[in-house]
N, C-alpha and C positions, 0 to 999 in steps of 0.2 A: 291262682297261685296259692300254695299252702303257706300259712304263717308258721315259719319254722321256729321263731323265737318271739315270745311276748315279754316285754320289759316293763316293769312297774317302777318308775323312778320317783324318788321322794321330793324332787324339786326340779324347776325348769332348767336351771344351769346344768345339773347333772344329766338330765334327759338329753339335752342338746349335745353334751360331751360324749355320752355313750353312743348316741346315734352316729356321730362322726366316726367313732372307733369301729362300729359295726360295718359302715360303708367302706372304710379304708382297709378292712380285712375280709372283704368279699361278699357281703350281703347287701341287698337293697333294703332300705329302711325308711319308714315314715314316722314322724313324731306327731302325736296328737296331744292337745292340752286339755286336761281335766278328764274325768271319767267319760269314756266314749258313749255317745248316744247314736243309735242307728248303725248302719253298715260301716265296717272299717275299710280303709284303703287296702289295695293289693300290694303286698311287699313281702320279702323274706322275713322281715322283722318289723314289729310295731312297737314303738316306744311311747308309753303313756306317761305324760308329765303331770304329776300331782303337786300339791302344796301341803305335803304331809310331814315334812321334816321336823317342824318345831311345834306342831299343834298337840293338844292332849292325845294320849296314846289311844284311847277308845275311838276318837274321831279318825285317827290315822289308820286304825285297823278297819273301820267301816269303809273308808274311802278306798283302801287298797283291795279289800275283798270285792268291792263293786267293780274296780278296774279288772280284777281277775275274772270275774263273771263275764265281762264284755270280751276279754281276750279269749277265754275258753269257748264262748258262744261262737266266736269267729273262727275257731279251729286251731288256735295256737297250740303247738305241739309240746312246748316246754316254756317255763317261766323263769325269768331272772329278776330278782328284787334288787334294784340299784340304789345304793346310798353312797355317801361321800367317802373318799379314800382316807379321810382322817377319822372315820368311824364316830363322828361327833353325835353324841346321844346323851340325854340325861340318865340318871340311874333308873328311871322308870320306863325308859324307851326313847325313841320309838322303834329302834331296830329289832329288839327282841320280841315285843308283842306282835309286830307286823309279821315277822318271820314265823312265829308260832301259829298265827292265824292262817297264813298261806300254806304252811305245812299241813295243818289239819284239813283245810279245804282240798288239798291235792293228795291227801293220804300218804304223805312223805314221812318216812321214819327218820331220815337223816338228810341234812343239807350242809353246804359248805359256807364258810365265812372267809371271804377273800377281798378285802378292801385294797389290796396292793395295786399301785400304779408306778412301777419303777421309773418310767420316763419322767415323772414328776417328783421323784425322790421318796415315794411312799413304798415301804417294804415291810415284810413281816419275817421275823426270825425267832425261832423258839417260842412262837405264839405271841411275840411282843411287836407292837407297831412302831416303826421308826419313821421320822421325817428327816430326810437327809441322813446325816450320821449321828443323830441324837434320838433318844426315845421320845415318843409323842408327848410324854409328860414333861419333857425338858424343852419342848418347842414352844412357839408362841401360842399354841392351842391351850396351854395350861391357863392362859389368861382370858380365854374366850368368855364374853359376858353372859351367854346363854347356857352352853354346855361346857364348862371348863374341863378339859381332858387331863386329869391328874393320874390316871392309871393306864399304862400302855399294854397291860396284860389282857389280851382279847378274850381269853378263856374266862377270866374273872369278871370282866365287864359283861360278857354275854350271859353268863350264868346268873348275874345279879338282876338282869331284866327279862329273863325268859323262864320257861318252865321245865328245863331239862339240863343235862350235863353237856359240857363241851370238852373237846379233846384237840390234840394237835397232830397234824401230819408234818413231820419235821423235814427240813431242807434235804437231809441225807436221803430220804425216801423220794421226794419230788425229783431229785437229780437222777434217780434210776428210771424215770420215764412214766408214761401213762399206766402201764400194767401194774407196776409197783404201787403207784398212787391209788389206783382202783382197789387193789388188794388191801391197802391200809385203810381206806374208807370202809370196806366191808368188815374189817376187824373191829373198827370203832363202832359200827352199827351193831355188830354181834354183842359188843360189850355194853350196849344200851346208851351210847353217846348219840346225841341228836344234832350237835353242831360241830363240824370239823373245821378248825382253824388251819388254814394252809400257809405254811412258810413259802414266801415268794420273794426272791431277790432280783430276778432278771426277767426280761421279756421272754426268754426261752422257757422259763418256769411257767409263765402264763399259757404258752402253747401246750405244754405238758398238761397243765390243769384243765384247759379247755377240752383236750382229747379225753381226759380221765372222767370228766363230769358231764359231758354233753348229753348223756342219756338220763341224767337225773331229772325228775319232774320239776324240781326247784333248785336253783342256785342263788346265792346272794353275794353281793360284793360291789366293786367299783367298775369303772370303765375298762380297766385292765382285764378283768374277768370277761367282760363283754367281748373284748378283742380276742381272747383265747377261745371262747365258745364260737365266735364267728369263724375263726380259722378252721376249727374242727368241722363245722357245718359246711363251709365252702370247699374244703379239700376232701372230705370223706375220710373214713377210717384208715384208708391205705395211703393217705397223704397226697393223693393225686387230685388235681383241680377238677371239680365237678363241671359237667357240661351246663 
């Protein structure tokens, strides 16, 4: 069986969460704890659960690259870097540094930033992350003891901890469907943007995003993105359930 999707998750809870979303949206999935050693199980998706969320950035990068090497050696066709839907990260990382390292290893010029999980009240509009009906910076996350989230602007946060420019694919484009979303991503790439923050308000938007990004070597985001990518892989480009 081909590993259609390799997931690198920055903690155990998130890994378990996205594995469930993958299965409920049509893929078989196996979760492994820590950097894999030896042969990987057979499944459509392999989710590697790391403990890289709050450790020093250089350690998180090293651990994530080791997981990537194992997934690629097993034949994973595409990679998803999974982090929390609250995008909690210190100014130094670890989301930006790990994303940069994975992009370099995969030769990716552009990836997407999609932490949204509408079913849990996490949405992105005009590049700003909301928790329920308030900005992230107005939610309880502003008082988090490790990474207090005081800036909901994902473009600004991502650029502060990474090596490139970020841009937004707005909701008005996402609403137009996968083709319009892919075209917007291509335009951002042509303009030298490395990280495309995707507005996402509903589960339908995640389906659109999954179809638009399924062929990227690397995507980054939360469990909602995993659901969208799983739907695209399970149904095929014509929307018909694969055999």
